[in-house]
C-alpha positions as CSV (number, residue, x, y, z in Angstrom):
1,M,-0.2,0.1,0.1
2,H,0.9,3.4,-0.8
3,F,0.3,6.5,1.1
4,L,0.6,10.5,1.0
5,Y,0.5,12.8,4.7
6,T,-2.2,15.2,5.4
7,N,-2.5,17.9,7.6
8,F,-4.7,16.1,10.1
9,I,-3.9,14.5,13.2
10,Y,-6.2,12.3,14.3
11,P,-7.1,8.7,15.5
12,L,-9.3,6.2,12.9
13,E,-9.9,2.7,14.5
14,S,-10.4,1.5,11.2
15,K,-9.5,3.3,7.5
16,L,-12.3,5.2,5.4
17,L,-13.3,4.7,2.0
18,L,-12.5,8.7,0.3
19,S,-13.4,7.4,-3.4
20,K,-14.0,4.2,-4.9
21,K,-13.4,5.4,-8.6
22,L,-9.7,6.5,-7.6
23,G,-9.4,3.6,-4.9
24,L,-8.4,5.7,-2.2
25,Y,-8.9,5.7,1.6
26,I,-8.0,7.7,4.4
27,D,-6.2,5.9,7.4
28,N,-3.7,6.0,10.1
29,P,-0.1,4.3,10.5
30,R,-0.8,0.2,11.0
31,G,1.7,-1.9,12.0
32,E,5.3,-2.1,11.5
33,E,4.6,2.0,9.7
34,I,4.1,3.1,13.2
35,P,7.8,2.3,14.3
36,E,9.4,3.5,11.3
37,F,7.6,7.1,11.3
38,L,8.1,7.1,15.2
39,D,11.6,6.2,14.6
40,I,12.2,9.2,12.2
41,L,10.8,11.4,14.1
42,K,12.9,10.5,16.8
43,K,16.1,10.6,14.9
44,N,15.6,13.5,12.9
45,V,13.5,15.6,14.7
46,D,15.2,17.8,17.4
47,Y,12.5,20.0,18.6
48,E,16.0,22.4,20.8
49,E,17.8,21.9,17.9
50,I,15.0,23.3,15.4
51,I,14.6,26.4,17.4
52,P,17.0,27.1,20.6
53,G,16.2,31.0,20.5
54,L,12.8,30.3,21.2
55,V,12.9,27.8,23.3
56,S,15.2,30.3,25.8
57,L,12.6,32.7,25.1
58,N,10.1,30.7,26.5
59,K,11.6,29.5,29.6
60,I,11.6,33.8,29.9
61,T,8.4,34.6,28.9
62,N,6.1,31.3,28.5
63,E,4.7,33.1,25.4
64,I,5.4,30.2,22.8
65,A,3.7,26.8,22.9
66,G,5.7,23.8,22.6
67,L,5.0,20.4,20.3
68,D,3.0,18.8,23.6
69,E,1.5,21.5,24.6
70,F,0.0,21.9,20.8
71,V,-0.8,18.1,20.8
72,S,-2.7,18.5,24.0
73,W,-4.7,21.4,22.8
74,I,-5.3,19.3,19.5
75,I,-6.5,16.5,21.4
76,S,-8.6,18.6,23.6
77,D,-11.0,19.3,20.5
78,Y,-11.2,15.6,19.8
79,P,-15.3,14.6,20.9
80,K,-15.9,12.8,23.9
81,N,-18.2,10.4,22.2
82,D,-15.5,9.6,19.9
83,K,-14.3,6.2,22.4
84,Y,-11.1,5.5,20.0
85,A,-10.0,8.5,19.9
86,Q,-10.9,8.9,24.0
87,K,-8.8,5.7,24.3
88,A,-5.7,7.7,22.0
89,I,-6.1,10.4,24.7
90,K,-5.1,8.3,27.6
91,D,-2.2,6.9,25.6
92,F,-1.2,10.1,24.8
93,G,-0.7,10.6,29.0
94,K,1.7,7.5,29.0
95,N,3.6,8.1,26.0
96,S,5.8,10.9,24.4
97,C,3.7,13.3,21.8
98,Y,6.1,11.6,18.6
99,S,4.6,8.6,20.0
100,F,1.5,10.2,19.4
101,L,1.8,11.6,16.3
102,A,3.0,8.1,14.7
103,A,0.3,6.6,15.7
104,Y,-2.2,9.0,14.8
105,W,-0.8,10.9,11.5
106,V,-3.6,10.7,8.7
107,L,-2.6,9.4,5.5
108,I,-4.5,9.0,2.1
109,R,-3.7,5.6,0.8
110,Y,-3.8,4.1,-2.5
111,S,-2.9,0.6,-3.8
112,N,-0.6,-1.1,-6.1
113,K,-3.6,-2.2,-8.4
114,V,-4.1,1.4,-9.2
115,I,-0.6,2.2,-10.1
116,V,-0.6,-1.0,-12.2
117,E,-3.6,0.5,-13.9
118,E,-2.0,3.7,-14.8
119,Q,1.3,2.0,-15.7
120,R,-1.0,-0.2,-18.2
121,E,-2.5,3.4,-19.8
122,I,0.8,4.9,-20.0
123,D,2.1,2.1,-22.2
124,K,-0.7,1.8,-24.2
125,H,-0.3,5.5,-25.2
126,R,3.6,5.2,-25.6
127,D,3.2,2.1,-27.6
128,K,1.6,4.7,-30.3
129,Y,4.9,6.0,-30.7
130,K,7.3,3.4,-30.8
131,N,8.7,4.2,-34.8
132,D,9.1,7.9,-33.2
133,R,12.0,7.8,-30.6
134,L,11.3,11.2,-29.2
135,R,7.7,10.9,-28.9
136,Y,8.3,7.5,-27.4
137,M,10.8,9.5,-24.6
138,F,8.3,11.9,-24.0
139,A,5.3,9.5,-23.3
140,S,7.1,7.5,-21.1
141,K,5.9,8.3,-17.7
142,D,6.4,6.8,-14.0
143,A,3.2,5.8,-13.0
144,E,3.3,6.4,-9.5
145,D,4.3,10.1,-10.1
146,V,1.2,10.1,-12.3
147,I,-1.3,9.0,-9.5
148,R,0.4,11.1,-6.8
149,G,0.1,14.2,-9.2
150,K,-3.7,13.6,-9.8
151,I,-4.4,13.0,-5.8
152,C,-2.9,16.2,-5.1
153,S,-4.8,18.1,-7.9
154,Y,-7.8,15.8,-6.4
155,C,-6.8,17.4,-2.4
156,H,-6.5,20.9,-3.9
157,L,-10.0,20.9,-5.2
158,L,-11.5,19.5,-2.1
159,S,-9.7,21.9,0.3
160,L,-11.0,24.3,-1.9
161,L,-14.4,23.1,-1.4
162,V,-14.5,21.6,2.3
163,Y,-12.7,24.5,4.0
164,P,-14.8,28.0,4.6
165,N,-14.0,31.3,2.9
166,G,-11.2,32.8,4.3
167,D,-9.1,30.0,5.0
168,K,-5.9,29.7,3.7
169,L,-6.5,25.6,2.9
170,C,-9.5,27.3,0.9
171,H,-7.4,29.7,-0.8
172,G,-4.9,27.9,-2.9
173,E,-3.3,25.5,-0.6
174,N,-4.6,21.9,0.4
175,F,-4.5,19.6,3.6
176,L,-1.7,17.3,2.0
177,L,1.4,17.6,4.2
178,N,3.7,17.1,0.9
179,D,2.6,15.8,-2.2
180,C,6.4,15.3,-3.6
181,I,7.4,12.8,-1.4
182,K,7.2,9.2,-2.3
183,P,6.6,6.8,1.3
184,S,10.0,5.0,-0.2
185,D,12.1,7.8,-0.2
186,I,10.4,8.7,3.5
187,K,13.9,7.6,5.3
188,L,16.1,10.1,3.1
189,E,13.7,13.0,3.4
190,G,11.5,12.6,6.3
191,S,14.0,14.8,8.2
192,K,13.0,17.9,6.3
193,L,9.4,16.9,5.9
194,F,8.5,16.4,9.1
195,Q,10.7,19.0,10.7
196,D,9.2,21.4,8.9
197,R,5.8,20.5,10.1
198,I,7.1,20.1,13.5
199,Y,8.9,23.6,13.6
200,S,5.7,25.0,12.1
201,L,3.4,23.2,14.9
202,S,6.0,24.3,17.5
203,I,6.1,28.1,17.0
204,G,2.8,29.0,17.6
205,S,1.8,31.3,20.2
206,K,-0.4,30.6,22.9
207,K,-2.8,32.9,21.9
208,E,-2.9,31.9,18.3
209,I,-3.3,28.4,19.4
210,L,-6.6,28.9,21.3
211,N,-8.2,29.9,18.4
212,K,-10.3,26.7,17.5
213,G,-10.1,28.3,14.0
214,I,-6.5,27.7,13.6
215,R,-6.8,24.1,15.4
216,K,-9.4,23.3,13.2
217,A,-7.0,22.7,10.4
218,F,-5.1,19.5,11.8
219,N,-8.6,18.3,14.1
220,F,-10.1,15.8,11.1
221,H,-13.3,14.9,13.1
222,D,-14.5,18.4,11.9
223,L,-14.3,18.1,8.5
224,R,-14.7,14.6,8.1
225,D,-18.5,14.6,7.2
226,D,-17.6,17.4,4.8
227,I,-14.9,15.3,3.1
228,L,-16.3,12.4,2.3
229,Y,-19.7,13.9,1.4
230,I,-18.1,15.9,-1.5
231,A,-15.7,13.1,-2.2
232,S,-19.1,10.8,-3.0
233,Q,-20.2,13.6,-5.3
234,F,-17.0,13.5,-6.8
235,D,-17.2,9.6,-7.7
236,E,-20.5,10.5,-9.2
237,A,-19.1,13.5,-11.8
238,I,-16.4,10.1,-12.6
239,E,-19.3,8.2,-13.2
240,D,-21.1,10.4,-15.3
241,N,-18.3,10.8,-17.2
242,R,-17.5,14.8,-16.2
243,N,-14.3,14.0,-14.3
244,D,-11.9,15.4,-17.5
245,Q,-13.7,18.9,-16.9
246,L,-13.4,19.0,-12.9
247,F,-9.5,17.4,-13.1
248,Y,-8.8,20.4,-15.6
249,I,-10.0,22.7,-12.8
250,A,-8.4,20.4,-9.9
251,N,-5.0,20.6,-12.0
252,I,-5.3,24.6,-12.4
253,L,-6.5,24.8,-9.0
254,K,-2.7,22.8,-7.8
255,L,-0.8,24.8,-10.2
256,I,-1.6,28.1,-8.5
257,G,-1.2,26.3,-5.1
258,S,2.1,24.9,-5.6
259,G,4.3,28.1,-5.9
260,L,3.1,30.4,-8.9
261,N,4.8,33.5,-7.9
262,D,3.3,35.7,-10.6
263,F,0.2,37.2,-9.0
264,R,-1.0,38.6,-12.2
265,A,-1.0,35.0,-14.0
266,K,-2.6,33.0,-10.9
267,F,-5.7,36.0,-11.1
268,V,-6.0,35.4,-14.8
269,L,-6.1,31.3,-14.2
270,L,-8.6,31.5,-11.4
271,V,-11.1,33.9,-13.9
272,S,-10.7,31.1,-16.7
273,I,-12.0,28.4,-14.1
274,I,-15.3,30.9,-13.9
275,E,-15.0,31.3,-17.8
276,L,-14.8,27.6,-18.4
277,L,-18.0,26.6,-16.1
278,V,-20.1,29.1,-17.3
279,T,-19.5,30.6,-20.8
280,H,-19.5,29.4,-23.9
281,Q,-17.2,30.2,-27.2
282,P,-19.8,32.4,-29.2
283,D,-20.7,32.4,-33.0
284,N,-17.5,34.9,-34.0
285,Q,-19.5,35.6,-37.4
286,R,-22.2,37.4,-35.2
287,F,-20.5,38.3,-32.1
288,N,-17.5,40.2,-30.8
289,V,-15.9,36.9,-29.4
290,E,-14.4,38.8,-26.1
291,D,-17.0,41.2,-25.6
292,S,-19.4,37.9,-25.7
293,I,-17.9,36.4,-23.1
294,N,-16.9,38.8,-21.4
295,K,-21.5,39.6,-21.2
296,Q,-21.6,36.0,-20.4
297,F,-19.1,35.9,-17.6
298,Q,-20.9,38.7,-15.6
299,L,-24.7,37.3,-16.3
300,K,-24.3,34.0,-15.9
301,G,-21.3,34.1,-13.3
302,S,-24.1,36.2,-11.2
303,V,-26.9,33.9,-11.6
304,A,-25.0,30.8,-10.6
305,I,-22.9,32.1,-7.9
306,Y,-26.8,34.0,-6.3
307,K,-27.8,30.2,-7.0
308,N,-25.6,29.0,-4.1
309,N,-25.8,31.8,-1.8
310,E,-28.8,33.9,-2.1
311,K,-27.6,36.9,0.5
312,Y,-25.6,38.1,-1.9
313,D,-26.9,41.2,-4.1
314,I,-27.3,40.1,-7.9
315,N,-26.7,43.1,-9.6
316,E,-23.6,43.9,-7.2
317,L,-22.6,40.8,-8.2
318,K,-22.8,41.0,-11.6
319,D,-21.0,44.5,-11.4
320,R,-18.1,42.7,-9.4
321,L,-17.6,40.1,-12.0
322,K,-17.5,43.0,-14.6
323,F,-15.0,44.6,-12.7
324,I,-12.9,41.6,-12.1
325,Y,-13.0,40.6,-16.1
326,K,-12.2,44.3,-17.1
327,I,-8.9,43.3,-14.9
328,R,-8.2,39.9,-16.8
329,S,-8.3,41.4,-20.3
330,F,-6.1,44.3,-19.1
331,I,-3.5,41.4,-18.0
332,A,-4.2,39.2,-21.0
333,H,-3.5,42.3,-23.2
334,G,-0.2,42.9,-21.6
335,D,-1.6,46.6,-20.7
336,F,-0.5,46.9,-17.3
337,K,-0.6,50.6,-17.3
338,S,-4.4,50.6,-17.5
339,L,-4.5,48.2,-15.1
340,E,-2.7,50.1,-12.7
341,K,-4.3,52.8,-13.5
342,L,-7.9,51.3,-12.4
343,L,-6.6,49.5,-9.3
344,K,-5.6,52.9,-8.1
345,R,-9.0,54.2,-7.9
346,Q,-9.7,51.8,-5.5
347,K,-10.3,52.7,-1.9
348,S,-8.7,49.7,-0.4
349,F,-5.2,50.2,-2.7
350,M,-1.9,49.5,-1.5
351,D,-0.4,48.4,-4.2
352,I,-1.2,46.1,-7.7
353,Q,0.0,42.5,-6.0
354,W,-1.5,43.0,-2.6
355,S,-4.8,44.3,-5.0
356,L,-5.1,41.0,-7.3
357,E,-4.0,39.0,-4.0
358,E,-7.4,40.3,-2.2
359,L,-9.6,40.1,-5.3
360,S,-7.7,36.2,-6.0
361,D,-9.4,35.6,-2.7
362,E,-12.5,36.7,-3.7
363,L,-12.3,34.7,-6.5
364,Y,-11.4,31.1,-5.3
365,V,-15.0,31.8,-3.0
366,Y,-17.1,32.5,-6.2
367,I,-15.4,29.4,-8.1
368,K,-16.4,27.8,-4.7
369,A,-19.8,28.6,-4.9
370,I,-19.8,27.5,-8.8
371,I,-18.2,24.3,-8.3
372,S,-20.8,23.4,-5.4
373,E,-23.7,24.0,-8.0
374,Y,-22.4,22.5,-10.6
375,L,-21.3,19.1,-8.1
376,K,-25.1,19.4,-6.6
377,D,-26.8,20.0,-9.9
378,N,-24.4,19.8,-13.5
379,E,-27.6,19.9,-15.6
380,Y,-28.5,23.3,-14.2
381,I,-24.8,25.0,-14.9
382,N,-24.7,23.2,-18.3
383,F,-27.7,25.0,-19.3
384,L,-26.7,28.3,-18.4
385,K,-23.7,28.1,-19.7
386,N,-24.9,26.5,-23.3
387,S,-27.7,29.2,-23.2
């Protein structure tokens, strides 16, 4: 069995089916995986070595939360009616925090069967080019790398739909700990992987960690039902052959969330997701193509978002999308002077990057609304798109 680590820390009595269609399960380390993981944590992660200055400071100020304290606060949120989780809490009192993390870090598992099936598809595609050496070489891929890339994209989409608006895991990041490292390489690269994570857990101020909203990012129980429900909707979409469009969107979200540094490119890519969902290519013999797509973007986008949340003023939504598409056009055509003039007229303007990042956060909210409606009623969104 192969797996990826998530950000979650939660005891699971048995594995949970995440996606039947993709062959994915949510689980904890089991059997020999636990001592192996514990060994990595103990050998490669030294709390005082990572942040000696903060450890010294904490002895004076008592302002910085250590790892033990952080784990204690996380488990204080575990539900009282989950007997397995409560047993894990009692065990935590007997063992180190590293033992707790090694036993209850949440994984996403995928089987060897999934890799074999993917390799079969890769080989079938590659063999078309057996007489063309260059194409044959480019068509040769590692099946596990392809699968891990798909899972990462999938988790970017799940994170967008599951986390509340405004959360960084809803706006560009995802709940996987690391999407690059393979379990087979964990002994070599585990030090950096878990050291970074434990470093980030260990330096939070006590005020921050007392905030349940921050701790929620690590508590799988709070998000479990939403994750499994949306994953079941995704499975239905795969069953209906709608997965190409959704995976294309997921790949864009992954591209943005995996370190796309150009804030203008990020903005245009996010706009393109809404275009994909609600606009169609107009007849260029009858319409100005860009003008037509602009109008579709405003009208159909506002209708789809309003259907998801009727608290919006639909006319204000339409005006907002008009403003967003105007910015998109300036960027797409390289008219950065006009872009700067337009953004400087906004009350909240600080600089171009800040303004576009704020607008990108707004776009994530709109994209989430439209995809949610698409998963609930794809016929409605398709009708809107093609009208």
